[in-house]
N, C-alpha and C positions, 0 to 999 in steps of 0.2 A: 797128653795130660802132664807132660813133664813140666811145661810152662805154667801150669796152674800154681803151683807152690811159689814160683817166682812172682807171680803177679800178686798173690796174697801178701807175701812178705814186704813187696814194694809198697802195696796200699797200706800195710800196718805201719811201716817206716813213715811214709807221708802223713798218716794219720796222727803219729806222734810229733812229727817236726812242724807240723803248720800250727798247732797251738802254742808250741814253744816260741815260733817266729813272732806270731801275734803278741804274745807275752812280753818278748825282748822289746818289740816296737813301742809298746805301752809304757816301758819303764824309762821315763825321761825323753821319750822321742817327742811328746806332745808339747814340751816347753811350758806345762802348768804345774802349778803347786796350791797347797793348802796353807793359809795363814790363821792361826788362832792365838787369842790372848785375851786380855782383859783391858778395859777403859776405865781410867779413874780421873778425877779431877780433885786435886788437892789430897790425894789419897783415899777419897770416897769414890765407891763404884758408881758409874753411870747406869741407872737400871732399865733404861729404855732408849731407843734411837738406832742409829744405824752408823757403820763405819763403810766408807767408800773408797776403793781403791782405783785411781784413774791413771792410765798411761800418759807419759808426758806429751804424746801426740793427740791425746783425746779420744783415740780410736777404740780403746778398750776401757770398760768400766765394770767394776765387780762390787756388790753391794752386799754387805753381811748385816744380820739384825744383831742387835745388842740384847742379850738376855736379862733378866731381872737381878742376876748377880754380877752384871758387868762383863761378862764373857761373850765373845763372838766367834765365829768360825766362818771364814771365807773360802770358798771352793773356786778351782779353776783360775788361780791368779797367774797372768803371765810372769815369766821369769825375767823381767825388765824393770827398770828403776820406775816406781809407781809413787804418784803424789796420794797422800792420804788425807781425808776429811772425816770429821766427826760431826754428827748432828744428833741432837736430842729429839724428842717428840714435837712436832710442830703443834700450832694452836689447835688445828683440826682434829689431830691424832689425840690430844688431850681431851677434847671436847667428846669425842666418839668413845674413848674410854670410861669418861665420867658417865655418860648415858648408858653405856653398857653395864656397868657397875651398879647403878640406880634400879634397872631392869631386873637383875639378878639378886638374890638374897644371899648367894655363897659367901661365907667368910673368906674363902681363898681369893675370890676376886676382889673383894674389898681390901684385903690386905696387899693385894698386888696393886691395886690403885694407890694406896697409901704410900707404898715402896716407891713407886715411880713419882709421886708427888714430892717426895722428900728426898729424890735424887738431885746431886748437884747439876745445876745449869752448866751447859757446854758454851764457853765464851764463843762470840761470833765469828771471830778470825779462824777458828778450826774448822768452819763449814766452808770456807774459801780454798780451794786447792792451791791457789797461788800465794795466800798469806798465811795458810797454816804451819808451814815450815815442816810438816810431817812427810817423810818420804821412807819407802821400804822397797828393798830388792830381794825378791824371794829366790830361795834355792830349791833344788828337787826336794820333793816329798812334803812334809809336814813342817811348818816353820812357826816359831813362836815370836809374837810381837806384842808385847804389852805397851798400851798408848797411855802414858801418864801426863796429864795436862795440867797446867796450873792457871788458876783463876786470876792471877797477876797480869 
């Protein structure tokens, strides 16, 4: 019975160390980050669409939805140089939104549709990763990247 306390203490020690090792491995070991910010055109928030982060080799793509206040949050961004594009709603998404609003009588959905319709248009060049001129390299943790676009 002398060995039983040693085994219990060893198990207790391992039970504490293993979660700590997993936690440490997760801190920066994955090479992924979070990027959040706001998208504006001439100072006005883009109220719908998406922000796309694409690695230079094209192997990694992360898409973040733009909220009605112009904010976005992209998760699991590689910590490499990324090309960034911004796209507003396409024709079919706008049609689907309009149909959805007509079917509902909620003032909230009508207000959302009106806000999206009044959203500034994102110039075409910002939808092409090679022409946008937008790049971002994320660091560990949460990064802020406000995307300020000019319509000119």
